[in-house]
N, C-alpha and C positions, 0 to 999 in steps of 0.2 A: 694488341700488336706486339710482336716479339722485338727484342732489342739485342744489339751486339754488345758483348761484355769481354773482359779480359780472359774469362774462362774459354771463350771461343778462340782467342789467340793460342792458348795452350792446346786446344783440341786440333786446330789447324796444324800446329807444330808436330803433334803426336801422330795424328791420323792422316794428314795430308789434305783433309777437306772437312767440312761440317755442313749439316743441313738444318735450316732454321725455318720451321713452319710459321705461317701467319706473319710474315715479314711485311707484307702489304695487304691491306684489307679495305673494305668499305668503299666509299665514293672514289678514293684514289685508285683502287684496284679496278673499278669499273671504267674509269676514264682511260687508264693505261691499256686495258683489254681492248677498248674501242680503237685507240690509237694504233695498237699492234695490228689489228685486223685491217686498218687502212694501209699499212705498209706491206704486210704479207697477205696474199690471197688465201682464202679457205679452200679446202679440197673441192667443195661444190663449184667453185668458180673456175678451177683449172683442171678438173679430172679428165676432160676430153683431150687435153694436151699437157700432161704433167711435166714439170721441169726435170731435167736429167743432168746429174753431175757424176763424179767418179763413184759415188756411193748409191746411185739410184735416184729416187724421187725426193729431192730436197731443194732448199733454197737458202741462200745467205744474203742478207741485206745489211750492209754497214753504212756508216755516215757517208753521204748526207741522206736524211729523210726530211719530211716536212711536218714532223709532229713535235710541237713544243713540249707536250707532256712527257715525252720520252727523254728529250734533252734535259729537262729539269730534274728528272729522276736520277740522272747520273751525278747530280750535285748533292746527293743525300749526305748530310753532314756526319752522321754516325758511321757511314761507310768510309768516308774520307778519313775520319779519326782512326778507325780500325786499320786502314791501309797505312797511315803514317806510323802507327806502332809496329805493324808487321814489317814494313820496309825500312824502319829505323831512320826516318827522315821526315822533316816537316815540308820539304819541297818535293811535290809530286807532279806528275803529268798524267792526264787522261791518255790512256794508250789507244783504246778503240771502243766503239759501241756498235754492237751488232744485234740483229734479229735473225733467228734461225727457224726454219720450218722443216719438219719431217712429214712426209705423206706416205700413203700406201705404196709399197714397192721399195721403200728405203731399205738398204741392206745392212747387215750386222758387221761388227769388227771381230776382234779376237775371241776365241772360245777356250774353255777349260784352262789348262796351265800353259797353253800355247801363247807365247808373247807376241806373235805376229799381229800386225794391225793394232797394237796397243800404243797409242801415242802419249807423249807429254807435249804440252804446247810450247816447248822451248825452241825447237829447231826452226819453226817458222815465225818466232817472235823475238829472237835474239841472235846476235852473231857469236855469242859465247856459249860453249857447252855448259851443262848443268854443274853447279857447285854443290857438293854434298855437305858443306859446312856453313855457307853464307846464304841464308834464306833471302836476303835483300836483293839477290841477283835473280830471283824468280818473281815475276810480276804477280799481282794478286787479282783474281777475277771474281766478279759478283754475277751469278747466273740465276735469273729469276724466272720461275714459271708462273705466268699470269693466268694460266688455265690449268685444270686438272691434268695429270699425266698418269695413265694406267699402264699395266704390264705390257700390253700389246701395242703401245704407242711409242716405241723406240726410246725408252728411258735411257738416259746416260748411265753407264756403269762406272763406279769409282772403286778403287782398290785401296784399302787402308795400308799405310806404310809398312806395317809389320808383315804383310803378306807379299811384299815385293811386286811381281807381275803375275801372280797366280789368279787368273780370272775366276776360278772356282770359289774364291773368297770375296767376290765383288759385292758391292752394295748398289742395287738399282735405285735410281732417283725417281721412284714412284711417289707422287705427292699431290697435295691439294693446291688449288690456285692460291697464289700469293707466297709460295715457298721460295726461300733463298738457299742457294748452295754456293759456298765460298771455297775456292780451291786455287792452286797456283800453277805456274808454268811447269812445275816439277811434279805435279800430281798425275799418276798413271790412271788412265781412264779409257773407255771404249764405247763405241756406238752399239746399239742393238737394232734389230730389224723392226720395222713398222708392219705388224702382221694383221692389224685391223683392216677391214675392207673399205673403211670410210674415215672421214675426219682428218685431223692433223695434230701434230705436237709442235707448239710454238715455244720459243725461248727468247728472252730479252737479256742481254748481257753487256757488261762494261768492265773495264779493268784499269788499274793504276800501276805505274812504275815510278821509280825515282827520277826526278828531273835531271840529275847528273849522269844518268845511265843512257847516254846518247846512242848506244849500240843496240837498244831494245826497240821493239815496236812491230806491229803487224800490218795494219792499214792506217796510215796517218790521215789527217784531215786538213793539212796545211794548204790543200788545193781549194778549200772552201771559202777563201777570203771574199770571193765574189761568186754569184751564180746560185746561191742557196739561200733564198730569202728568210726562211724560218731560222736557219742556223745563224744568219746575220742578226736577226732580232734577238735570238737567245744570247749571243755574245754581247749585244748592246745592253741587255738587261742585267749583266753581272757587275759585281764590284771589281776594282782593280786587282785585289787579292785573288778573287775567284777566277779571273781571266788567266792568271798565271798557270792554273791547272790545264789550260788550253793553249799553252806554249807562248802566250803573250809576254813580252818583257815586263818586269815589275815597274811600279811607279818609281820615278827617280832615274830610270834608265835614260841615257843620252838620246835615244831615238825620239823620245817625246819632246815636242817643241811646238811653238805657235804655228809652225808650218804643217806639222803632221797631225796634230790633234783635230783640226777641222776636217781633215780627210777621213780620220777614223770615225768622227761623228756622222759623217755622210755615209760611210760604208756600212756602219753598224747602227741601225736606228735605235735610239734610246741611250747611246753611249754618253755617259756623263764624264766630262774631262776634269771635274773639280779636283779629284784626288791627284791626278797627274800634274795639274798646274800647281797645286800646293807643294808637291815634291820638287818642282822646278825652282821654287822661290829660294 
């Protein structure tokens, strides 16, 4: 199983992305594959009525979902440590977790040296335009392919920094199951067409940003306090420090009291208030 290192920080800084094979493997990969297929339908299930969005046959599913395995995967400690170093802060927030499906009929983005349809993920993730000097203003994303991706399955195309927006220099994310790609909101990339007649390309992704950057975010999850049982159980299973990643106030915050802690225990099954009570003493 591959690991994240400081060399990857340098590669992300130089290239704008990096690809790490064998990031997830074995039993964990198998469990996450099964969970992904419970959230996103396979082509066999929806081919008679394929979903349609602005790019054709595709689907986006963000939080909430009902898969504990996928929530837990976002709390991968090496990923969090990497994000802390990249964003130059110990205080981070989970920005969003999404699953993406591409099916036959999905269309491509920019081609050649044409910059049209070439996005960076900043315009729909931040109120601030891109900073060319301060990388911590670009959130960092972890994009995991839990199943193989071939050339004809709409692989993401990424452009190394030195090539600007020249799509003739793109690197297609053709990879084996368990591969991780890390990039930022400032990484130029584009979709490709799904030209295979069957099957699908699934992606599982999550991203982090600095907790003090309140102007950032794509799809928040603060509406999930009630009404999403598995998310509630997931929050209940975390430590006080881990909950801070999910926008909860830290232990010692004046919100926590003998009036509010029983309500949190009721709302989030498994919530242990000991750390919060200790901080109140």
